[in-house]
FISEBA-502279 format. One record per residue: x, y, z of N, C-alpha, C, O in turn; residue in three letters. Coordinates in Angstrom, 2 decimals. Example, Ala and Ser with C-alpha at 12.3 -4.5 7.8 and 13.67 -1.06 7.14 Angstrom:
! residues 2
     n.X     n.Y     n.Z    ca.X    ca.Y    ca.Z     c.X     c.Y     c.Z     o.X     o.Y     o.Z rest
   13.19   -5.69    7.80   12.30   -4.50    7.80   13.20   -3.30    7.80   14.24   -3.32    8.46  ALA
   12.85   -2.25    7.08   13.67   -1.06    7.14   12.90    0.03    7.87   13.41    1.14    8.04  SER
END
This chain:
! residues 189
     n.X     n.Y     n.Z    ca.X    ca.Y    ca.Z     c.X     c.Y     c.Z     o.X     o.Y     o.Z rest
   -9.08  225.75 -124.59   -9.15  227.15 -124.68   -8.00  227.74 -124.38   -7.47  227.59 -123.28  UNK
   -7.55  228.41 -125.25   -6.08  229.21 -125.49   -6.27  230.66 -124.90   -7.25  231.40 -124.94  UNK
   -5.27  230.80 -124.47   -5.01  232.18 -123.88   -4.71  233.07 -124.62   -3.73  232.92 -125.35  UNK
   -5.63  234.50 -124.67   -5.09  235.45 -125.84   -3.55  235.90 -125.18   -2.94  235.87 -124.12  UNK
   -3.39  236.37 -126.69   -1.78  236.94 -126.24   -1.72  238.06 -126.08   -2.46  238.92 -126.56  UNK
   -0.52  238.25 -125.14   -0.33  239.52 -124.38    0.43  240.47 -125.55    1.42  240.28 -126.26  UNK
   -0.57  241.66 -125.37   -0.22  243.08 -126.23    1.45  243.06 -126.05    1.97  242.46 -125.11  UNK
    2.16  243.73 -126.96    3.43  243.95 -126.91    4.03  245.05 -125.41    5.01  245.15 -124.67  UNK
    2.96  245.57 -125.62    3.31  246.64 -124.38    3.42  246.26 -123.35    4.17  246.93 -122.64  UNK
    2.80  245.07 -122.74    2.69  244.72 -121.51    3.66  243.44 -121.17    3.32  242.48 -120.48  UNK
    5.00  243.63 -121.82    6.03  242.70 -121.65    6.64  242.88 -120.00    6.83  243.93 -119.38  UNK
    6.87  241.39 -119.52    7.52  241.63 -118.18    9.07  242.33 -117.89    9.99  242.06 -118.66  UNK
    9.22  242.89 -117.17   10.50  243.31 -116.59   10.68  244.38 -115.64    9.64  244.74 -115.10  UNK
   11.78  245.00 -115.27   11.80  246.16 -114.54   11.57  247.72 -114.88   12.02  248.28 -115.88  UNK
   10.74  248.34 -113.80   10.45  249.70 -113.97   11.74  250.48 -114.06   12.84  250.00 -113.79  UNK
   11.52  251.68 -114.47   12.53  252.92 -114.63   12.77  252.96 -113.22   13.94  252.68 -112.95  UNK
   11.82  253.29 -111.93   11.77  253.49 -110.68   12.79  252.21 -109.91   13.78  252.41 -109.21  UNK
   12.23  250.99 -110.27   12.86  249.83 -109.78   14.26  249.74 -110.11   15.05  249.31 -109.26  UNK
   14.68  250.13 -111.38   16.15  250.13 -112.02   16.84  251.23 -111.04   17.85  250.99 -110.39  UNK
   16.32  252.14 -111.04   17.52  253.36 -110.26   17.53  252.98 -109.27   18.68  252.89 -108.84  UNK
   16.38  252.50 -108.23   16.45  252.08 -106.87   17.81  250.93 -106.76   18.63  250.99 -105.84  UNK
   17.84  250.25 -107.47   18.60  249.04 -107.62   20.36  249.63 -107.75   21.38  249.25 -107.18  UNK
   20.09  250.79 -108.86   21.50  250.93 -108.98   22.00  251.71 -107.80   23.16  251.65 -107.40  UNK
   21.07  252.41 -107.29   21.39  253.54 -105.97   21.93  252.32 -105.02   23.03  252.39 -104.46  UNK
   21.17  251.32 -104.90   21.68  250.21 -103.58   23.09  249.88 -103.86   23.89  250.01 -102.94  UNK
   23.41  249.57 -104.79   24.81  249.20 -105.72   25.73  250.06 -105.27   26.64  249.64 -104.55  UNK
   25.65  251.46 -105.65   26.39  252.40 -105.37   26.75  252.51 -104.24   27.93  252.30 -103.98  UNK
   25.87  252.85 -103.27   26.17  252.52 -101.60   26.80  251.68 -101.05   27.58  251.91 -100.12  UNK
   26.58  250.65 -101.51   27.56  249.17 -101.37   28.84  249.38 -101.51   29.68  249.06 -100.67  UNK
   29.11  250.01 -102.79   30.36  250.08 -103.43   30.72  251.02 -102.63   31.75  250.72 -102.03  UNK
   30.31  252.01 -102.38   30.91  253.18 -101.85   31.56  253.37 -100.59   32.49  254.12 -100.29  UNK
   30.58  252.16  -99.60   31.05  252.14  -98.34   32.26  251.06  -98.35   33.11  251.19  -97.47  UNK
   32.39  250.06  -99.20   33.37  248.99  -99.24   34.83  249.54  -99.73   35.87  248.92  -99.51  UNK
   34.76  250.80 -100.46   35.62  251.32 -101.20   36.30  252.08  -99.93   37.44  251.88  -99.52  UNK
   35.31  253.04  -99.38   35.91  253.79  -97.97   36.67  252.97  -96.86   37.67  253.41  -96.29  UNK
   36.04  251.57  -96.56   36.92  250.71  -95.84   38.05  250.32  -96.14   38.90  250.18  -95.26  UNK
   38.31  250.07  -97.41   39.54  249.53  -98.31   40.44  250.80  -98.49   41.64  250.57  -98.60  UNK
   40.04  252.04  -98.54   40.99  252.80  -98.41   41.60  253.41  -97.37   42.69  253.99  -97.37  UNK
   40.45  253.14  -96.00   41.03  253.41  -94.88   42.18  252.35  -94.48   43.26  252.84  -94.13  UNK
   42.05  251.09  -94.50   42.98  249.99  -94.39   44.15  249.80  -95.32   45.09  249.04  -95.09  UNK
   44.02  250.61  -96.48   45.18  250.58  -97.02   46.05  251.67  -96.45   47.22  251.39  -96.25  UNK
   45.62  252.93  -96.17   46.01  254.22  -95.38   46.68  253.65  -94.00   47.78  254.17  -93.84  UNK
   46.38  252.81  -93.04   46.75  252.15  -92.14   47.98  251.29  -92.34   48.98  251.27  -91.62  UNK
   47.74  250.51  -93.55   48.68  249.55  -93.55   49.72  250.46  -94.04   50.81  250.00  -93.69  UNK
   49.91  251.76  -94.84   51.24  252.24  -95.09   51.81  252.71  -93.91   53.00  252.58  -93.63  UNK
   50.84  253.35  -93.10   51.37  254.10  -91.74   52.47  252.70  -91.05   53.68  252.82  -90.86  UNK
   51.86  251.77  -90.85   52.64  250.60  -90.24   53.75  250.21  -90.97   54.82  249.94  -90.44  UNK
   53.52  250.17  -92.35   55.05  249.67  -92.58   56.08  250.93  -92.61   57.29  250.75  -92.69  UNK
   55.52  252.18  -92.55   56.44  253.35  -92.62   57.12  253.35  -91.19   58.27  253.72  -90.97  UNK
   56.11  252.82  -90.16   56.47  252.80  -88.79   57.61  251.60  -88.65   58.62  251.60  -87.95  UNK
   57.33  251.03  -89.16   57.97  249.33  -89.34   59.47  250.03  -89.73   60.30  250.28  -88.85  UNK
   59.67  250.26  -90.91   60.71  250.87  -91.72   61.65  251.86  -90.65   62.88  251.78  -90.56  UNK
   60.98  252.60  -90.05   61.87  253.80  -89.17   62.07  253.18  -87.79   62.83  253.78  -87.04  UNK
   61.43  251.92  -87.31   61.90  251.35  -86.10   63.35  250.58  -86.63   64.38  250.53  -85.97  UNK
   63.16  250.01  -87.93   64.20  249.23  -88.35   65.25  250.01  -88.59   66.29  249.35  -88.50  UNK
   65.48  251.33  -88.90   66.50  252.16  -89.18   67.10  252.37  -87.63   68.28  252.19  -87.35  UNK
   66.24  252.72  -86.83   66.72  252.85  -85.45   67.54  251.95  -84.69   68.45  252.28  -83.92  UNK
   67.05  250.52  -85.02   67.44  249.45  -84.56   68.97  249.42  -85.05   69.99  249.39  -84.36  UNK
   68.85  249.45  -86.33   70.29  249.05  -86.71   71.21  250.72  -86.59   72.25  250.59  -87.23  UNK
   71.14  251.75  -86.17   71.66  252.95  -85.48   72.06  252.27  -83.99   73.26  252.34  -83.72  UNK
   71.26  251.66  -83.06   71.42  251.28  -82.18   72.59  249.94  -82.23   73.37  249.94  -81.27  UNK
   72.73  249.06  -83.04   73.71  248.27  -83.35   75.19  249.02  -83.64   76.24  248.63  -83.14  UNK
   75.05  250.19  -84.55   76.11  250.73  -84.78   76.83  251.45  -83.37   77.99  251.44  -82.97  UNK
   75.93  251.91  -82.99   76.01  252.66  -81.53   77.00  251.47  -80.41   78.11  251.65  -79.90  UNK
   76.34  250.64  -80.35   76.50  249.71  -79.36   78.06  249.20  -80.10   79.09  249.67  -79.60  UNK
   78.12  248.63  -80.80   79.22  248.38  -81.74   80.67  249.18  -81.42   81.75  248.75  -81.02  UNK
   80.22  250.46  -81.74   81.18  251.89  -81.43   81.73  251.96  -80.14   82.89  252.23  -79.85  UNK
   80.69  251.67  -79.28   81.01  251.87  -77.83   81.89  251.06  -77.36   82.82  251.49  -76.68  UNK
   81.73  249.51  -77.68   81.85  248.48  -77.19   83.62  248.35  -77.63   84.46  247.89  -76.86  UNK
   83.88  248.82  -78.83   85.22  248.76  -79.45   86.13  249.92  -79.48   87.22  249.99  -80.06  UNK
   85.49  250.85  -78.73   86.48  252.32  -78.43   87.28  252.09  -77.80   87.09  251.36  -76.82  UNK
   88.76  252.70  -78.13   89.96  252.72  -77.47   89.78  254.11  -76.78   90.03  254.24  -75.58  UNK
   89.39  255.04  -77.47   88.95  256.64  -76.96   87.57  256.99  -76.95   86.84  256.63  -77.87  UNK
   87.18  257.64  -76.05   85.88  258.19  -76.52   85.58  259.38  -75.57   86.25  259.39  -74.54  UNK
   84.45  260.64  -75.78   84.23  261.48  -75.30   82.47  261.82  -75.48   81.66  261.49  -76.35  UNK
   82.34  262.58  -74.30   80.84  262.53  -74.77   80.93  264.39  -74.89   81.82  264.92  -74.23  UNK
   80.33  264.96  -75.43   80.42  266.55  -75.60   78.84  267.30  -75.43   77.92  266.56  -75.79  UNK
   78.54  268.31  -75.05   77.61  269.01  -74.80   77.36  269.92  -76.36   76.23  269.96  -76.85  UNK
   78.35  270.51  -76.92   78.51  270.92  -78.02   79.22  270.30  -79.03   79.45  269.11  -78.81  UNK
   79.67  270.80  -80.18   80.39  270.19  -81.33   81.51  270.11  -80.87   82.09  271.16  -80.61  UNK
   82.19  268.83  -80.61   83.54  268.74  -80.41   85.01  269.39  -81.50   85.12  269.24  -82.71  UNK
   85.80  269.97  -80.73   86.89  270.44  -81.59   87.54  269.46  -82.09   87.76  268.54  -81.30  UNK
   88.00  269.32  -83.38   88.84  268.58  -83.88   90.48  268.73  -83.47   91.20  269.73  -83.43  UNK
   90.76  267.26  -83.16   92.12  266.87  -82.27   92.97  266.60  -83.43   94.16  266.55  -83.10  UNK
   92.74  266.40  -84.75   93.71  265.86  -85.60   93.86  264.33  -85.24   92.83  263.66  -85.24  UNK
   94.78  263.86  -85.00   95.31  262.65  -85.14   95.61  261.99  -83.64   95.72  260.78  -83.42  UNK
   95.74  263.19  -82.54   96.07  263.09  -81.05   94.64  262.52  -80.40   93.62  262.36  -81.07  UNK
   94.75  262.26  -79.03   93.84  261.75  -78.05   92.77  262.97  -78.46   93.11  264.02  -79.02  UNK
   91.41  262.61  -78.07   90.06  263.37  -77.89   90.37  264.25  -76.67   91.06  263.99  -75.68  UNK
   89.47  265.69  -77.10   89.94  266.90  -75.96   88.59  266.46  -74.74   87.57  265.81  -74.95  UNK
   88.98  267.00  -73.66   88.30  266.26  -72.36   86.81  266.69  -72.67   86.53  267.68  -73.35  UNK
   86.06  266.01  -72.20   84.69  266.15  -72.73   83.86  266.15  -71.46   84.37  266.56  -70.42  UNK
   82.51  265.69  -71.49   81.23  266.23  -70.09   80.84  264.48  -69.63   81.19  263.39  -70.09  UNK
   80.21  264.77  -68.83   79.51  263.33  -68.24   77.98  263.14  -69.02   77.30  262.11  -68.99  UNK
   77.71  264.22  -69.60   76.68  264.05  -70.51   76.53  264.97  -71.58   77.16  266.03  -71.53  UNK
   75.69  264.70  -72.66   75.69  265.68  -73.74   74.90  265.05  -75.31   74.55  263.89  -75.48  UNK
   74.78  266.14  -76.25   74.13  265.34  -77.35   75.00  265.00  -78.34   74.45  264.87  -79.43  UNK
   76.37  264.79  -78.33   77.14  264.48  -79.09   78.31  263.26  -78.37   78.79  263.32  -77.24  UNK
   78.50  262.36  -79.24   79.27  261.20  -78.50   80.31  260.53  -79.73   79.95  260.13  -80.84  UNK
   81.60  260.56  -79.20   82.89  260.26  -80.43   83.60  259.15  -80.01   84.31  259.17  -79.00  UNK
   83.45  258.24  -80.70   84.02  256.86  -80.36   85.39  256.76  -81.40   85.28  256.92  -82.62  UNK
   86.38  256.55  -80.89   87.92  256.07  -81.60   88.14  254.77  -81.36   88.34  254.37  -80.21  UNK
   88.12  253.75  -82.68   88.74  252.60  -82.61   89.51  252.37  -83.77   89.49  253.13  -84.74  UNK
   90.30  251.18  -83.68   91.39  250.82  -84.52   90.99  250.79  -85.94   91.89  250.50  -86.74  UNK
   89.71  251.05  -86.43   88.91  251.38  -87.90   89.09  252.75  -88.27   89.41  253.06  -89.42  UNK
   88.89  253.73  -87.21   88.55  255.09  -87.40   87.72  255.54  -86.08   87.71  254.99  -84.98  UNK
   86.94  256.83  -86.58   86.28  257.53  -85.56   84.58  257.58  -85.91   84.14  257.75  -87.05  UNK
   84.03  257.46  -85.11   82.56  257.35  -85.16   82.01  258.59  -84.45   82.30  258.79  -83.26  UNK
   81.33  259.35  -85.06   80.27  260.36  -84.36   78.90  260.25  -84.45   78.25  260.00  -85.46  UNK
   78.49  260.48  -83.30   76.86  260.76  -82.91   76.75  261.85  -82.50   77.40  262.38  -81.59  UNK
   75.68  262.42  -83.32   75.08  263.89  -82.82   73.56  263.89  -82.85   72.98  263.56  -83.89  UNK
   72.81  264.27  -81.66   71.32  264.49  -81.70   71.23  266.09  -82.24   71.93  266.94  -81.69  UNK
   70.50  266.36  -83.12   70.24  267.77  -83.21   68.49  268.05  -83.00   67.92  268.93  -83.64  UNK
   67.86  267.27  -82.13   66.33  268.06  -81.80   65.33  267.07  -82.57   64.19  266.84  -82.18  UNK
   65.80  266.61  -83.52   64.91  266.03  -84.56   65.37  264.46  -85.19   64.64  263.52  -85.52  UNK
   66.62  264.57  -85.22   67.39  263.34  -85.60   68.74  263.06  -85.30   69.42  263.92  -84.73  UNK
   69.21  261.98  -85.61   70.60  261.69  -84.81   71.03  261.24  -86.27   70.50  260.61  -87.18  UNK
   72.68  262.08  -85.97   73.38  261.89  -87.34   74.56  260.86  -86.95   75.07  260.99  -85.84  UNK
   74.90  260.10  -87.60   76.27  259.31  -87.55   77.40  259.32  -88.53   77.23  258.72  -89.60  UNK
   78.46  259.88  -88.32   79.23  259.88  -89.33   80.60  259.04  -89.11   81.33  259.26  -88.14  UNK
   80.82  258.33  -89.80   82.02  257.21  -89.65   83.27  257.67  -90.66   83.11  258.04  -91.83  UNK
   84.44  257.59  -90.03   85.33  258.03  -90.64   86.54  257.15  -90.38   86.97  256.90  -89.25  UNK
   87.10  256.65  -91.64   88.34  255.60  -91.75   88.69  255.04  -92.93   88.00  254.53  -93.81  UNK
   90.17  255.25  -92.79   90.73  254.95  -94.16   90.42  256.15  -95.19   90.33  256.02  -96.41  UNK
   90.28  257.25  -94.54   90.40  258.62  -95.38   88.80  258.70  -96.14   88.67  259.69  -96.87  UNK
   87.65  257.84  -96.06   86.46  257.95  -96.20   85.55  258.26  -95.34   85.60  257.69  -94.24  UNK
   84.65  259.07  -95.56   83.60  259.60  -94.53   82.26  258.93  -94.68   82.20  258.77  -95.90  UNK
   81.35  258.52  -94.26   80.15  257.87  -94.30   79.28  258.46  -93.42   79.46  258.29  -92.22  UNK
   78.08  259.34  -93.94   77.26  259.84  -92.94   75.88  259.71  -93.31   75.29  259.90  -94.37  UNK
   75.40  259.22  -91.82   74.01  258.53  -92.20   72.96  259.37  -91.38   73.25  259.50  -90.19  UNK
   71.97  259.88  -91.76   70.81  260.49  -90.99   69.71  259.78  -90.66   68.94  259.34  -91.52  UNK
   69.49  259.54  -88.91   68.12  258.92  -88.55   67.22  259.65  -88.05   67.31  259.99  -86.87  UNK
   66.17  260.05  -88.85   64.87  260.79  -88.71   64.18  260.28  -87.66   64.55  259.22  -87.16  UNK
   62.96  261.05  -87.14   62.15  260.95  -86.08   62.67  260.74  -84.65   62.10  259.95  -83.90  UNK
   63.70  261.42  -84.30   64.34  260.85  -83.10   63.71  262.37  -82.01   63.46  263.55  -82.25  UNK
   63.67  261.51  -80.83   63.32  262.82  -79.99   64.16  262.39  -78.52   64.77  261.33  -78.38  UNK
   64.04  263.40  -77.53   64.78  263.29  -76.31   63.82  262.17  -75.27   62.62  262.21  -74.99  UNK
   64.73  261.33  -74.92   63.97  260.11  -74.04   63.32  261.04  -72.78   63.77  262.13  -72.42  UNK
   62.29  260.45  -72.26   61.62  261.20  -70.88   61.73  260.25  -69.69   61.44  259.05  -69.67  UNK
   62.14  260.92  -68.85   62.19  260.19  -67.52   60.96  260.26  -66.77   60.59  259.32  -66.07  UNK
   60.10  261.65  -66.93   58.98  261.81  -66.11   57.67  261.60  -67.08   57.32  262.51  -67.83  UNK
   57.14  260.65  -67.03   55.91  260.21  -67.79   54.53  261.33  -67.53   53.59  261.47  -68.31  UNK
   54.70  261.92  -66.41   53.45  262.49  -65.81   53.69  264.10  -66.84   52.67  264.79  -66.74  UNK
   54.29  264.47  -67.34   54.57  265.74  -67.88   54.33  265.68  -69.40   54.80  264.75  -70.05  UNK
   53.45  266.84  -70.10   53.24  266.42  -71.41   54.53  266.41  -72.24   55.62  266.81  -71.80  UNK
   54.28  265.81  -73.75   55.65  265.69  -74.48   56.25  266.94  -74.47   57.41  266.95  -74.05  UNK
   55.71  268.14  -74.88   56.42  269.30  -75.02   57.10  269.85  -73.80   57.85  270.83  -73.81  UNK
   56.73  269.03  -72.58   57.22  270.00  -71.62   58.89  268.77  -70.73   59.91  268.98  -70.08  UNK
   58.14  267.56  -71.34   59.19  266.52  -70.70   60.55  266.84  -71.13   60.82  267.17  -72.28  UNK
   61.44  266.72  -70.15   62.71  267.11  -70.21   63.39  267.57  -71.32   64.27  266.87  -71.82  UNK
   63.11  268.63  -71.75   63.49  269.47  -72.91   65.22  269.25  -72.66   65.76  268.75  -73.65  UNK
   65.97  269.48  -71.72   67.26  269.42  -71.55   67.93  268.03  -71.51   69.09  267.97  -71.93  UNK
   67.35  266.95  -71.07   67.96  265.65  -70.96   68.75  265.29  -72.36   68.37  264.97  -73.48  UNK
   69.84  265.46  -71.83   70.86  264.72  -72.91   70.53  263.38  -73.52   69.88  262.49  -72.97  UNK
   71.16  263.32  -74.95   70.67  261.43  -75.17   72.19  260.77  -74.57   72.03  259.58  -74.30  UNK
   73.41  261.18  -74.34   74.41  260.34  -74.30   74.65  260.66  -72.55   74.49  261.76  -72.02  UNK
   75.03  259.49  -71.91   75.53  259.84  -70.40   76.56  258.81  -69.91   76.43  257.67  -70.35  UNK
   77.37  259.02  -69.22   78.27  258.31  -68.52   78.36  258.03  -67.34   79.01  258.79  -66.62  UNK
   77.72  256.85  -66.79   77.68  256.55  -65.56   78.93  256.73  -64.63   79.91  257.22  -65.19  UNK
   79.05  256.38  -63.23   79.95  256.42  -62.73   81.12  255.33  -62.63   82.24  255.38  -62.10  UNK
   80.43  254.30  -63.35   80.85  253.00  -63.41   81.58  252.96  -64.70   82.37  252.03  -64.82  UNK
   81.44  253.92  -65.82   82.16  253.95  -66.57   81.22  253.38  -68.18   81.62  253.21  -69.34  UNK
   80.00  253.23  -67.60   79.05  252.53  -68.90   78.50  253.97  -69.30   78.21  254.93  -68.60  UNK
   78.46  253.76  -70.87   77.92  255.12  -71.65   76.66  254.33  -72.03   76.50  253.12  -72.24  UNK
   75.88  255.29  -72.05   74.63  254.95  -72.36   73.72  256.06  -73.01   73.51  257.20  -72.59  UNK
   73.26  255.49  -74.08   72.42  256.36  -75.03   70.78  256.17  -75.10   70.31  255.07  -75.40  UNK
   70.00  257.23  -74.83   68.49  257.00  -74.75   67.73  257.95  -75.96   68.23  258.95  -76.48  UNK
   66.96  257.62  -76.14   66.14  258.45  -77.04   64.92  257.68  -77.39   64.87  256.46  -77.20  UNK
   63.68  258.56  -78.02   62.81  257.81  -78.77   62.51  257.77  -80.22   63.15  258.54  -80.92  UNK
   61.88  257.21  -80.62   61.54  257.28  -82.03   60.20  257.64  -82.20   59.37  257.15  -81.43  UNK
   59.79  258.54  -83.21   58.09  259.24  -83.17   57.88  258.68  -84.30   58.51  258.90  -85.33  UNK
   56.60  257.60  -84.09   56.54  257.08  -85.82   54.93  257.55  -86.01   54.26  257.85  -85.01  UNK
   54.54  257.58  -86.92   52.86  257.81  -86.89   51.95  256.88  -86.19   50.73  257.06  -86.14  UNK
   52.63  255.81  -85.61   51.94  254.77  -85.33   52.05  254.88  -83.40   51.15  254.93  -82.57  UNK
   53.60  254.87  -83.23   53.48  254.93  -81.78   54.89  255.57  -81.51   55.42  255.97  -82.55  UNK
   55.48  255.73  -80.59   56.59  256.32  -79.83   57.46  254.92  -79.32   56.86  254.07  -78.65  UNK
   58.63  254.77  -79.62   59.51  253.73  -79.38   60.68  254.06  -78.66   61.63  254.60  -79.24  UNK
   60.72  253.71  -77.14   62.05  254.00  -76.65   63.04  253.02  -77.13   62.83  251.84  -77.41  UNK
   64.49  253.87  -77.22   65.57  253.07  -77.23   66.75  253.33  -76.50   67.16  254.48  -76.60  UNK
   67.41  252.57  -75.79   68.34  252.26  -75.07   69.71  251.74  -75.48   69.56  250.72  -76.15  UNK
   70.73  251.99  -75.37   71.86  251.49  -75.78   72.84  251.51  -74.81   73.19  252.65  -74.51  UNK
   73.34  250.67  -74.28   74.38  250.69  -72.77   75.72  249.84  -73.20   75.55  248.69  -73.62  UNK
   76.86  250.30  -73.10   78.11  249.63  -73.45   79.12  250.19  -72.66   78.97  251.17  -71.94  UNK
   80.28  249.49  -72.81   81.63  249.69  -71.50   82.46  249.91  -72.88   82.34  249.19  -73.87  UNK
   83.17  250.82  -72.79   84.42  250.98  -73.80   85.41  249.82  -73.52   85.47  249.28  -72.41  UNK
   86.15  249.46  -74.53   87.56  248.87  -74.38   88.43  249.28  -72.75   88.83  248.44  -71.95  UNK
   88.53  250.51  -72.64   89.51  251.31  -71.99   88.66  251.15  -70.45   89.14  251.64  -69.43  UNK
   87.73  250.62  -70.44   86.72  250.65  -69.41   86.91  249.15  -68.70   87.08  248.99  -67.49  UNK
   86.85  248.25  -69.54   86.61  247.03  -69.19   88.03  246.12  -68.61   87.90  244.95  -68.25  UNK
END
């Protein structure tokens, strides 16, 4: 006994509603995966930017440390220092937002302006200026909100023992990193 042949109109396959449901399911899965991927990529970019900013400030801390330790003359100022020409530095303060270090190679000036630290190195007639963004004042009292904390806390301080200290925070998109530099200039060693 042989089976009768199926008419051409009764072939097996997917119906239009089944095909649309399958395509909708694939679309939902791909959309969710794309959203997760974009979020992960955005987080990775933020982490890389934060790491680069922290590395820049680590380089600044090294420059600052070397400048303090090799200084034959230094001063801390609350306001922009007046130029002393080739003579000794004008008398300064025990704390402030300006630090000037003079060594055999030239003069290095550090200045905090509220959002960044500027480093200007002068030697052999050449001037090199670098700007380190993302800086804020270090906070000593963590119980207050960031906008209230030590708004007048200077970046640079000189202790009674002759130790020059610099404290600041680096604000990244990921976290806030404290930086502390301590050094004893040559004249104090």
